[in-house]
TORKOL-4160 file (C-alpha; in steps of 0.2 Angstrom, whole numbers, padded with zeros to 4 digits, m for minus):
223
<pt num="1" X="m0029" Y="m0308" Z="m0159"/>
<pt num="2" X="m0020" Y="m0301" Z="m0144"/>
<pt num="3" X="m0026" Y="m0298" Z="m0127"/>
<pt num="4" X="m0030" Y="m0281" Z="m0122"/>
<pt num="5" X="m0029" Y="m0275" Z="m0105"/>
<pt num="6" X="m0040" Y="m0259" Z="m0110"/>
<pt num="7" X="m0050" Y="m0254" Z="m0124"/>
<pt num="8" X="m0050" Y="m0236" Z="m0128"/>
<pt num="9" X="m0059" Y="m0225" Z="m0139"/>
<pt num="10" X="m0058" Y="m0207" Z="m0143"/>
<pt num="11" X="m0067" Y="m0194" Z="m0131"/>
<pt num="12" X="m0085" Y="m0186" Z="m0137"/>
<pt num="13" X="m0084" Y="m0169" Z="m0142"/>
<pt num="14" X="m0087" Y="m0155" Z="m0124"/>
<pt num="15" X="m0103" Y="m0149" Z="m0124"/>
<pt num="16" X="m0107" Y="m0131" Z="m0129"/>
<pt num="17" X="m0100" Y="m0119" Z="m0117"/>
<pt num="18" X="m0116" Y="m0111" Z="m0112"/>
<pt num="19" X="m0127" Y="m0127" Z="m0110"/>
<pt num="20" X="m0113" Y="m0130" Z="m0097"/>
<pt num="21" X="m0115" Y="m0112" Z="m0089"/>
<pt num="22" X="m0134" Y="m0113" Z="m0090"/>
<pt num="23" X="m0133" Y="m0128" Z="m0080"/>
<pt num="24" X="m0123" Y="m0123" Z="m0067"/>
<pt num="25" X="m0137" Y="m0113" Z="m0059"/>
<pt num="26" X="m0151" Y="m0125" Z="m0059"/>
<pt num="27" X="m0154" Y="m0138" Z="m0045"/>
<pt num="28" X="m0155" Y="m0157" Z="m0051"/>
<pt num="29" X="m0172" Y="m0158" Z="m0041"/>
<pt num="30" X="m0177" Y="m0145" Z="m0055"/>
<pt num="31" X="m0170" Y="m0155" Z="m0071"/>
<pt num="32" X="m0177" Y="m0170" Z="m0064"/>
<pt num="33" X="m0194" Y="m0163" Z="m0062"/>
<pt num="34" X="m0192" Y="m0159" Z="m0083"/>
<pt num="35" X="m0186" Y="m0177" Z="m0086"/>
<pt num="36" X="m0201" Y="m0187" Z="m0080"/>
<pt num="37" X="m0193" Y="m0189" Z="m0062"/>
<pt num="38" X="m0188" Y="m0207" Z="m0067"/>
<pt num="39" X="m0169" Y="m0206" Z="m0074"/>
<pt num="40" X="m0154" Y="m0204" Z="m0064"/>
<pt num="41" X="m0145" Y="m0212" Z="m0048"/>
<pt num="42" X="m0153" Y="m0215" Z="m0032"/>
<pt num="43" X="m0139" Y="m0225" Z="m0024"/>
<pt num="44" X="m0124" Y="m0214" Z="m0026"/>
<pt num="45" X="m0118" Y="m0204" Z="m0012"/>
<pt num="46" X="m0108" Y="m0188" Z="m0012"/>
<pt num="47" X="m0093" Y="m0187" Z="m0003"/>
<pt num="48" X="m0088" Y="m0169" Z="m0004"/>
<pt num="49" X="m0091" Y="m0151" Z="0002"/>
<pt num="50" X="m0106" Y="m0144" Z="m0005"/>
<pt num="51" X="m0104" Y="m0131" Z="m0016"/>
<pt num="52" X="m0114" Y="m0115" Z="m0021"/>
<pt num="53" X="m0116" Y="m0121" Z="m0041"/>
<pt num="54" X="m0122" Y="m0137" Z="m0048"/>
<pt num="55" X="m0107" Y="m0149" Z="m0055"/>
<pt num="56" X="m0108" Y="m0150" Z="m0073"/>
<pt num="57" X="m0098" Y="m0157" Z="m0089"/>
<pt num="58" X="m0095" Y="m0168" Z="m0102"/>
<pt num="59" X="m0095" Y="m0187" Z="m0099"/>
<pt num="60" X="m0079" Y="m0196" Z="m0102"/>
<pt num="61" X="m0083" Y="m0214" Z="m0098"/>
<pt num="62" X="m0077" Y="m0229" Z="m0093"/>
<pt num="63" X="m0082" Y="m0248" Z="m0088"/>
<pt num="64" X="m0068" Y="m0257" Z="m0076"/>
<pt num="65" X="m0070" Y="m0274" Z="m0066"/>
<pt num="66" X="m0074" Y="m0270" Z="m0045"/>
<pt num="67" X="m0062" Y="m0264" Z="m0035"/>
<pt num="68" X="m0049" Y="m0261" Z="m0050"/>
<pt num="69" X="m0041" Y="m0244" Z="m0056"/>
<pt num="70" X="m0031" Y="m0248" Z="m0071"/>
<pt num="71" X="m0046" Y="m0242" Z="m0082"/>
<pt num="72" X="m0048" Y="m0224" Z="m0070"/>
<pt num="73" X="m0029" Y="m0222" Z="m0071"/>
<pt num="74" X="m0030" Y="m0223" Z="m0091"/>
<pt num="75" X="m0043" Y="m0214" Z="m0092"/>
<pt num="76" X="m0038" Y="m0198" Z="m0085"/>
<pt num="77" X="m0028" Y="m0194" Z="m0100"/>
<pt num="78" X="m0044" Y="m0195" Z="m0110"/>
<pt num="79" X="m0052" Y="m0182" Z="m0099"/>
<pt num="80" X="m0050" Y="m0164" Z="m0104"/>
<pt num="81" X="m0054" Y="m0148" Z="m0092"/>
<pt num="82" X="m0071" Y="m0147" Z="m0086"/>
<pt num="83" X="m0076" Y="m0166" Z="m0090"/>
<pt num="84" X="m0082" Y="m0178" Z="m0079"/>
<pt num="85" X="m0075" Y="m0194" Z="m0076"/>
<pt num="86" X="m0092" Y="m0208" Z="m0075"/>
<pt num="87" X="m0083" Y="m0225" Z="m0070"/>
<pt num="88" X="m0095" Y="m0241" Z="m0070"/>
<pt num="89" X="m0087" Y="m0252" Z="m0057"/>
<pt num="90" X="m0100" Y="m0265" Z="m0057"/>
<pt num="91" X="m0107" Y="m0257" Z="m0039"/>
<pt num="92" X="m0094" Y="m0268" Z="m0031"/>
<pt num="93" X="m0089" Y="m0262" Z="m0013"/>
<pt num="94" X="m0075" Y="m0275" Z="m0009"/>
<pt num="95" X="m0060" Y="m0263" Z="m0014"/>
<pt num="96" X="m0059" Y="m0244" Z="m0018"/>
<pt num="97" X="m0057" Y="m0238" Z="m0036"/>
<pt num="98" X="m0049" Y="m0222" Z="m0030"/>
<pt num="99" X="m0047" Y="m0211" Z="m0012"/>
<pt num="100" X="m0039" Y="m0195" Z="m0008"/>
<pt num="101" X="m0023" Y="m0194" Z="m0020"/>
<pt num="102" X="m0032" Y="m0200" Z="m0036"/>
<pt num="103" X="m0046" Y="m0187" Z="m0034"/>
<pt num="104" X="m0034" Y="m0173" Z="m0030"/>
<pt num="105" X="m0026" Y="m0176" Z="m0045"/>
<pt num="106" X="m0043" Y="m0178" Z="m0055"/>
<pt num="107" X="m0046" Y="m0160" Z="m0048"/>
<pt num="108" X="m0029" Y="m0155" Z="m0053"/>
<pt num="109" X="m0031" Y="m0157" Z="m0070"/>
<pt num="110" X="m0045" Y="m0146" Z="m0069"/>
<pt num="111" X="m0060" Y="m0161" Z="m0070"/>
<pt num="112" X="m0077" Y="m0155" Z="m0066"/>
<pt num="113" X="m0080" Y="m0171" Z="m0054"/>
<pt num="114" X="m0078" Y="m0188" Z="m0053"/>
<pt num="115" X="m0093" Y="m0202" Z="m0051"/>
<pt num="116" X="m0090" Y="m0221" Z="m0047"/>
<pt num="117" X="m0102" Y="m0235" Z="m0047"/>
<pt num="118" X="m0092" Y="m0243" Z="m0034"/>
<pt num="119" X="m0081" Y="m0239" Z="m0019"/>
<pt num="120" X="m0070" Y="m0226" Z="m0013"/>
<pt num="121" X="m0059" Y="m0223" Z="0002"/>
<pt num="122" X="m0051" Y="m0209" Z="0012"/>
<pt num="123" X="m0069" Y="m0202" Z="0015"/>
<pt num="124" X="m0062" Y="m0187" Z="0028"/>
<pt num="125" X="m0050" Y="m0181" Z="0015"/>
<pt num="126" X="m0064" Y="m0182" Z="0001"/>
<pt num="127" X="m0077" Y="m0171" Z="0012"/>
<pt num="128" X="m0065" Y="m0159" Z="0017"/>
<pt num="129" X="m0065" Y="m0152" Z="0000"/>
<pt num="130" X="m0076" Y="m0145" Z="m0013"/>
<pt num="131" X="m0070" Y="m0156" Z="m0028"/>
<pt num="132" X="m0085" Y="m0167" Z="m0031"/>
<pt num="133" X="m0085" Y="m0185" Z="m0029"/>
<pt num="134" X="m0098" Y="m0198" Z="m0029"/>
<pt num="135" X="m0099" Y="m0216" Z="m0025"/>
<pt num="136" X="m0108" Y="m0232" Z="m0021"/>
<pt num="137" X="m0100" Y="m0234" Z="m0005"/>
<pt num="138" X="m0083" Y="m0235" Z="0006"/>
<pt num="139" X="m0070" Y="m0246" Z="0010"/>
<pt num="140" X="m0052" Y="m0247" Z="0017"/>
<pt num="141" X="m0046" Y="m0259" Z="0006"/>
<pt num="142" X="m0036" Y="m0252" Z="m0009"/>
<pt num="143" X="m0038" Y="m0257" Z="m0027"/>
<pt num="144" X="m0030" Y="m0269" Z="m0039"/>
<pt num="145" X="m0022" Y="m0261" Z="m0055"/>
<pt num="146" X="m0024" Y="m0277" Z="m0067"/>
<pt num="147" X="m0038" Y="m0273" Z="m0079"/>
<pt num="148" X="m0049" Y="m0277" Z="m0089"/>
<pt num="149" X="m0059" Y="m0260" Z="m0093"/>
<pt num="150" X="m0065" Y="m0249" Z="m0107"/>
<pt num="151" X="m0064" Y="m0232" Z="m0110"/>
<pt num="152" X="m0078" Y="m0221" Z="m0119"/>
<pt num="153" X="m0090" Y="m0233" Z="m0121"/>
<pt num="154" X="m0109" Y="m0233" Z="m0116"/>
<pt num="155" X="m0111" Y="m0238" Z="m0098"/>
<pt num="156" X="m0124" Y="m0237" Z="m0085"/>
<pt num="157" X="m0122" Y="m0234" Z="m0066"/>
<pt num="158" X="m0135" Y="m0235" Z="m0054"/>
<pt num="159" X="m0146" Y="m0239" Z="m0066"/>
<pt num="160" X="m0143" Y="m0223" Z="m0078"/>
<pt num="161" X="m0137" Y="m0223" Z="m0094"/>
<pt num="162" X="m0121" Y="m0212" Z="m0099"/>
<pt num="163" X="m0114" Y="m0211" Z="m0115"/>
<pt num="164" X="m0098" Y="m0202" Z="m0119"/>
<pt num="165" X="m0102" Y="m0185" Z="m0123"/>
<pt num="166" X="m0118" Y="m0184" Z="m0111"/>
<pt num="167" X="m0118" Y="m0170" Z="m0101"/>
<pt num="168" X="m0117" Y="m0176" Z="m0082"/>
<pt num="169" X="m0124" Y="m0165" Z="m0069"/>
<pt num="170" X="m0124" Y="m0167" Z="m0050"/>
<pt num="171" X="m0129" Y="m0160" Z="m0031"/>
<pt num="172" X="m0131" Y="m0165" Z="m0015"/>
<pt num="173" X="m0148" Y="m0173" Z="m0021"/>
<pt num="174" X="m0140" Y="m0184" Z="m0034"/>
<pt num="175" X="m0134" Y="m0185" Z="m0053"/>
<pt num="176" X="m0141" Y="m0184" Z="m0070"/>
<pt num="177" X="m0135" Y="m0187" Z="m0088"/>
<pt num="178" X="m0143" Y="m0177" Z="m0102"/>
<pt num="179" X="m0140" Y="m0181" Z="m0121"/>
<pt num="180" X="m0133" Y="m0165" Z="m0127"/>
<pt num="181" X="m0147" Y="m0165" Z="m0141"/>
<pt num="182" X="m0159" Y="m0163" Z="m0126"/>
<pt num="183" X="m0150" Y="m0151" Z="m0115"/>
<pt num="184" X="m0159" Y="m0134" Z="m0122"/>
<pt num="185" X="m0176" Y="m0142" Z="m0119"/>
<pt num="186" X="m0173" Y="m0147" Z="m0102"/>
<pt num="187" X="m0166" Y="m0133" Z="m0096"/>
<pt num="188" X="m0181" Y="m0121" Z="m0103"/>
<pt num="189" X="m0192" Y="m0133" Z="m0092"/>
<pt num="190" X="m0182" Y="m0132" Z="m0077"/>
<pt num="191" X="m0181" Y="m0114" Z="m0076"/>
<pt num="192" X="m0200" Y="m0114" Z="m0079"/>
<pt num="193" X="m0202" Y="m0126" Z="m0064"/>
<pt num="194" X="m0192" Y="m0114" Z="m0053"/>
<pt num="195" X="m0203" Y="m0100" Z="m0058"/>
<pt num="196" X="m0218" Y="m0111" Z="m0054"/>
<pt num="197" X="m0210" Y="m0114" Z="m0036"/>
<pt num="198" X="m0207" Y="m0095" Z="m0033"/>
<pt num="199" X="m0225" Y="m0092" Z="m0037"/>
<pt num="200" X="m0229" Y="m0106" Z="m0024"/>
<pt num="201" X="m0218" Y="m0100" Z="m0011"/>
<pt num="202" X="m0225" Y="m0083" Z="m0011"/>
<pt num="203" X="m0243" Y="m0089" Z="m0011"/>
<pt num="204" X="m0238" Y="m0098" Z="0005"/>
<pt num="205" X="m0230" Y="m0084" Z="0012"/>
<pt num="206" X="m0246" Y="m0073" Z="0009"/>
<pt num="207" X="m0258" Y="m0086" Z="0014"/>
<pt num="208" X="m0266" Y="m0089" Z="m0001"/>
<pt num="209" X="m0261" Y="m0105" Z="m0005"/>
<pt num="210" X="m0276" Y="m0115" Z="m0017"/>
<pt num="211" X="m0276" Y="m0132" Z="m0011"/>
<pt num="212" X="m0289" Y="m0136" Z="m0022"/>
<pt num="213" X="m0278" Y="m0149" Z="m0032"/>
<pt num="214" X="m0277" Y="m0160" Z="m0016"/>
<pt num="215" X="m0295" Y="m0165" Z="m0020"/>
<pt num="216" X="m0293" Y="m0168" Z="m0036"/>
<pt num="217" X="m0278" Y="m0178" Z="m0032"/>
<pt num="218" X="m0287" Y="m0188" Z="m0020"/>
<pt num="219" X="m0302" Y="m0192" Z="m0030"/>
<pt num="220" X="m0288" Y="m0200" Z="m0044"/>
<pt num="221" X="m0283" Y="m0211" Z="m0033"/>
<pt num="222" X="m0301" Y="m0217" Z="m0028"/>
<pt num="223" X="m0305" Y="m0235" Z="m0034"/>
């Protein structure tokens, strides 16, 4: 069998537009509270100007050798308007996978964002834009372009499993991947979380916040 530098699979169907639009108005923290608070990234950093709405898009996934961007370059051809390209680069920080030019191109072709479990560079340029870019870290050292890699396979970024076709959401707090079949339920629960928070804030403003729940929490922790 001939060696293949890149193994390529078709992109999964894009998520329902109504679900995508609903998620744009929900902060990641509220969504996380609706997913047991144990799913999502904690070590990937946003390198962009925060916008007013949550980044949301269907995942196109890629797995690459650390510091190599051949897979990223080819994976752009599998991305549609509104997709999020998610790259498992092994968390490697020795060489940047992308920088200002290749993230600019991703924005130009209509991606909703780029997630790299690896390094980026040209940070000042990235942070001057609103186009969402997440990465594990930064280095000035540029990428290799040799492969190997895979496109549209299950991956893990910062411990979060992402399947092709998952809905990826992100804001300044971090990132989540939501299976499309679960999205409607998560949206409903997140809206309930926000409504409860609004009631708590109102009670705080009016000096009637009931703090008796702290006694129960403390009692629960007693040996």
